[in-house]
C-alpha positions as CSV (number, residue, x, y, z in Angstrom):
1,M,-0.1,0.2,0.0
2,D,2.1,3.2,-1.0
3,H,1.6,6.4,1.4
4,S,-0.9,8.3,-0.3
5,S,-3.4,5.3,0.0
6,Y,-2.3,4.2,3.4
7,L,-3.2,7.4,4.4
8,A,-7.0,7.9,2.7
9,W,-7.1,3.9,4.3
10,R,-5.7,4.7,7.9
11,E,-8.0,8.0,8.1
12,A,-11.0,6.1,7.6
13,R,-10.8,3.1,9.3
14,L,-9.8,5.3,12.7
15,D,-12.6,7.4,12.2
16,H,-15.5,4.6,11.8
17,H,-13.7,2.1,14.4
18,P,-15.8,1.4,17.6
19,H,-14.5,2.5,20.8
20,R,-16.4,0.1,23.4
21,A,-17.5,-3.7,23.2
22,E,-21.1,-2.8,23.6
23,E,-21.0,-1.0,20.2
24,L,-19.9,-4.6,18.9
25,M,-23.3,-5.6,20.0
26,V,-25.9,-7.2,17.6
27,E,-29.2,-9.0,18.5
28,I,-30.4,-11.5,16.4
29,G,-33.9,-13.6,16.3
30,G,-31.2,-16.9,16.7
31,L,-28.9,-18.6,14.4
32,A,-31.2,-20.7,12.3
33,D,-33.5,-17.9,10.7
34,L,-30.9,-14.5,10.4
35,G,-33.1,-12.0,9.1
36,E,-31.8,-9.4,6.3
37,T,-31.6,-6.4,8.7
38,E,-30.0,-8.4,11.2
39,K,-27.5,-9.9,8.8
40,A,-26.9,-6.1,7.4
41,A,-26.3,-4.9,10.9
42,I,-23.5,-7.5,11.8
43,L,-21.9,-6.6,8.2
44,A,-22.4,-3.1,9.0
45,I,-20.4,-3.3,12.2
46,C,-17.9,-5.5,10.7
47,R,-16.9,-3.2,8.0
48,R,-16.0,-0.8,11.1
49,S,-13.9,-3.3,13.4
50,N,-13.6,-6.7,11.6
51,M,-16.0,-8.5,14.3
52,A,-19.3,-8.2,15.8
53,I,-21.0,-9.9,18.8
54,Y,-24.4,-11.4,18.4
55,R,-27.2,-11.8,21.1
56,C,-29.7,-14.7,20.4
57,C,-33.0,-14.3,21.5
58,D,-33.9,-18.0,20.8
59,D,-30.7,-19.9,22.5
60,F,-31.0,-22.5,20.4
61,S,-27.5,-23.7,19.4
62,D,-25.8,-26.8,17.7
63,R,-22.9,-27.2,15.5
64,A,-25.0,-27.1,12.3
65,A,-26.8,-24.0,13.8
66,V,-23.6,-22.2,13.9
67,R,-22.4,-23.7,10.3
68,S,-26.0,-22.5,9.2
69,F,-25.4,-18.9,10.5
70,A,-21.8,-18.6,9.1
71,A,-23.4,-19.6,5.6
72,N,-25.0,-16.0,5.7
73,F,-21.7,-14.2,5.3
74,G,-20.2,-16.6,2.9
75,L,-18.2,-18.5,4.9
76,L,-18.0,-22.2,3.7
77,R,-15.0,-23.6,3.1
78,L,-14.2,-25.1,6.9
79,D,-10.7,-25.9,8.4
80,H,-10.8,-29.8,9.3
81,H,-8.2,-29.6,11.4
82,L,-6.9,-32.4,14.3
83,C,-9.4,-31.3,17.2
84,T,-12.7,-30.8,14.8
85,N,-15.9,-33.0,14.8
86,E,-17.0,-34.2,11.4
87,D,-18.6,-31.8,10.6
88,G,-15.5,-29.6,10.8
89,V,-17.2,-27.8,13.8
90,S,-14.8,-27.8,17.1
91,E,-16.0,-28.0,20.8
92,I,-14.4,-25.9,23.0
93,S,-14.6,-27.4,26.6
94,V,-12.0,-28.9,28.7
95,A,-11.0,-32.3,27.4
96,T,-9.2,-34.8,30.2
97,A,-8.1,-37.5,27.3
98,G,-7.5,-38.0,23.8
99,V,-5.9,-35.6,21.3
100,R,-7.4,-32.5,22.2
101,S,-6.1,-32.7,25.5
102,E,-2.9,-31.9,24.3
103,Y,-3.7,-28.4,23.2
104,V,-4.2,-25.2,25.1
105,P,-7.4,-24.1,24.0
106,Y,-9.5,-27.8,25.5
107,S,-7.6,-27.0,29.0
108,N,-9.1,-24.3,31.8
109,N,-6.1,-22.4,31.1
110,S,-5.5,-18.8,29.9
111,L,-4.6,-18.1,26.2
112,S,-1.8,-15.8,25.3
113,W,-2.6,-13.5,22.1
114,H,-2.5,-15.1,18.9
115,T,-4.9,-15.2,15.6
116,D,-6.3,-18.6,14.6
117,G,-4.2,-21.3,12.4
118,Y,-1.1,-19.5,12.6
119,Y,0.6,-22.8,11.9
120,N,-1.4,-23.5,9.7
121,A,0.3,-23.4,5.3
122,P,-0.4,-20.9,3.5
123,D,-3.0,-22.1,1.1
124,R,-4.7,-22.8,4.2
125,Q,-4.9,-19.3,6.0
126,I,-8.1,-18.9,8.7
127,R,-9.9,-16.0,7.1
128,A,-12.6,-16.2,9.4
129,I,-14.2,-17.3,12.7
130,V,-17.6,-18.4,14.3
131,L,-17.5,-18.6,18.4
132,H,-20.6,-19.3,19.9
133,C,-20.9,-19.9,23.7
134,A,-23.4,-22.7,24.3
135,N,-22.9,-22.1,27.9
136,P,-20.2,-20.2,30.1
137,A,-18.0,-21.2,32.4
138,V,-18.9,-20.8,36.1
139,S,-16.4,-17.6,36.4
140,G,-13.1,-16.6,34.0
141,G,-13.3,-17.0,30.4
142,E,-13.2,-13.6,29.5
143,S,-11.8,-13.2,25.8
144,A,-9.7,-9.9,24.4
145,L,-10.4,-8.5,21.2
146,F,-7.8,-6.8,18.8
147,D,-8.5,-5.9,15.4
148,P,-5.2,-6.5,13.2
149,E,-6.2,-3.3,11.1
150,M,-5.4,-1.6,14.6
151,A,-2.3,-3.0,14.7
152,Y,-1.0,-2.3,11.3
153,I,-1.8,1.4,11.8
154,R,0.1,1.7,14.9
155,L,3.4,-0.4,13.9
156,R,3.3,1.6,10.6
157,D,3.1,5.0,12.6
158,E,5.5,4.0,14.4
159,N,8.3,2.8,12.3
160,P,6.9,2.1,8.6
161,A,10.3,-0.2,8.9
162,F,8.3,-2.7,11.5
163,I,5.6,-3.4,8.7
164,S,8.7,-4.6,6.2
165,A,9.6,-6.6,8.7
166,F,6.5,-8.6,9.6
167,E,6.0,-8.7,5.6
168,H,9.1,-10.8,5.2
169,P,8.3,-14.4,4.4
170,E,10.6,-15.8,6.5
171,C,9.5,-13.4,9.4
172,M,8.1,-16.3,11.7
173,I,8.5,-20.5,11.5
174,I,6.2,-22.6,13.8
175,P,8.0,-25.8,13.9
176,A,7.0,-28.9,12.7
177,N,3.8,-30.6,15.3
178,K,4.8,-33.9,16.4
179,G,2.0,-36.3,18.4
180,P,1.3,-40.1,19.2
181,D,-0.4,-42.3,16.6
182,H,-2.4,-45.2,17.5
183,A,0.5,-47.2,18.8
184,G,1.5,-44.4,20.9
185,V,4.3,-43.4,18.7
186,R,5.2,-39.9,18.2
187,V,5.0,-38.8,14.6
188,Q,4.9,-35.5,12.5
189,I,1.3,-34.5,12.5
190,R,1.9,-31.0,10.4
191,P,5.8,-30.0,8.7
192,A,7.0,-26.7,10.3
193,I,5.2,-23.3,8.5
194,C,6.9,-20.3,7.6
195,G,5.5,-17.4,6.5
196,P,4.6,-13.4,6.9
197,V,3.1,-11.6,10.1
198,F,1.4,-9.8,7.5
199,S,0.4,-10.7,3.9
200,G,-2.2,-9.2,1.4
201,D,-5.3,-11.8,0.6
202,P,-4.7,-12.8,-3.0
203,R,-8.2,-12.1,-3.8
204,D,-8.8,-8.9,-2.8
205,G,-5.3,-7.3,-1.2
206,T,-7.1,-7.3,2.1
207,L,-5.4,-7.3,5.2
208,H,-4.1,-10.4,6.6
209,M,-2.3,-11.3,10.1
210,R,-1.2,-14.6,11.2
211,Y,0.5,-14.3,14.9
212,S,1.1,-16.0,18.5
213,A,2.4,-14.5,21.6
214,R,4.0,-17.6,22.4
215,K,7.2,-17.8,24.0
216,R,8.1,-21.7,23.2
217,N,7.6,-23.5,19.8
218,I,7.7,-20.4,17.8
219,H,10.8,-18.9,15.7
220,W,11.2,-15.3,14.6
221,R,13.5,-14.2,11.9
222,E,16.8,-12.9,13.8
223,D,17.2,-9.3,13.0
224,K,17.1,-5.9,15.4
225,T,13.9,-4.5,12.9
226,T,11.9,-7.6,13.7
227,T,12.7,-7.6,17.4
228,A,11.4,-3.9,17.6
229,A,8.2,-4.7,15.8
230,R,8.1,-7.8,18.2
231,D,8.4,-5.9,21.1
232,F,6.2,-2.8,19.9
233,L,3.4,-4.7,18.9
234,S,3.3,-6.9,22.7
235,E,3.5,-3.4,24.4
236,L,0.2,-1.8,22.2
237,L,-1.4,-5.6,23.1
238,A,-0.5,-5.1,26.8
239,D,-1.9,-1.6,26.9
240,D,-5.3,-1.9,28.4
241,S,-5.8,1.8,27.0
242,G,-5.8,0.9,23.6
243,P,-7.8,0.0,20.9
244,L,-9.3,-3.6,22.6
245,F,-12.3,-4.7,23.4
246,R,-13.0,-7.1,26.5
247,Y,-16.2,-9.5,26.5
248,R,-17.0,-13.0,28.3
249,L,-19.7,-14.3,26.2
250,Q,-23.2,-15.2,27.7
251,K,-25.1,-18.6,26.9
252,G,-26.4,-17.7,23.2
253,E,-24.4,-15.3,22.2
254,G,-21.2,-15.4,19.9
255,L,-18.4,-13.5,18.1
256,I,-18.0,-13.7,14.2
257,C,-15.1,-11.9,13.0
258,N,-12.3,-11.8,9.9
259,N,-9.9,-13.9,12.5
260,V,-8.7,-10.7,14.8
261,L,-6.2,-10.8,17.3
262,H,-7.6,-12.5,20.6
263,K,-6.9,-14.1,24.2
264,R,-8.6,-15.7,27.0
265,T,-8.3,-15.7,30.6
266,A,-8.6,-18.7,32.9
267,F,-11.8,-20.4,33.8
268,E,-13.4,-22.8,36.1
269,D,-15.5,-25.8,35.9
270,T,-18.2,-27.0,38.4
271,P,-19.0,-30.7,38.1
272,G,-22.5,-29.7,36.8
273,H,-21.7,-27.0,34.6
274,R,-18.9,-26.9,32.1
275,R,-17.7,-24.5,29.5
276,L,-18.9,-25.2,26.2
277,L,-18.1,-23.1,23.0
278,Y,-18.8,-24.1,19.5
279,R,-15.8,-22.6,16.6
280,A,-16.0,-23.1,13.5
281,R,-13.1,-21.3,11.5
282,F,-13.2,-20.9,7.6
283,Y,-10.9,-20.2,4.4
284,D,-13.4,-17.5,3.3
285,R,-13.3,-13.7,4.6
286,M,-16.7,-12.7,6.1
287,V,-16.8,-9.1,4.4
288,S,-14.4,-7.0,2.1
289,G,-13.2,-3.1,2.4
């Protein structure tokens, strides 16, 4: 993006970006019977912030309803990854056995800042997510959300070289993932993945971000500018006065977004009350521009 185009784009994004989580909220009838007015309201908010939070009047939900809801926004190509069900929708809850128990999202631990699928191959980048709350935790489980376009603006305003560093094709490397096979022997599940933090969607040029704040199992390009860019982004995401949103999804509520930066606090379940969210990840982007 050349400088004059950037300035015009920047002004438009900053002028229209929401300031409070409440501005992201849209009330809808239900996942399976979304009206055109409700759909338009969700899209309007997403054009401003790349995300919207919806609240269903009818709190019925299952995995099929989540897929039906997503299809209203052109989200059809599901990411069938290691921990999904056969229909491509994950059930995010505490797992004590099986393959899911090896991964932090399926525990009650906190999750650091990341975008979903940052370890995916270039042809399987996650462009959009639907996260629907079927049952909240007894306590905890609050999400923090940060629009990648706001991160891009802050980084570029601070130092345009930060963007060049984050666009380098060898900026961030995720080592190969190994796990046990049926015999208990550790085998390679996924090869190492190398790629940029920021890239343009080849179909429409919209901004895409892949990022993880994890300290382990991630390798960064070793140069001073990349390190400085990482440090600046870490400070930005840690600043509670910055353009981030905090929200704890309640039953019947959900997040639909163009794979924004997000993190989660730790939470608590009880024997009779367990946190359950349905998550669908897509190779499609919900809105453009």
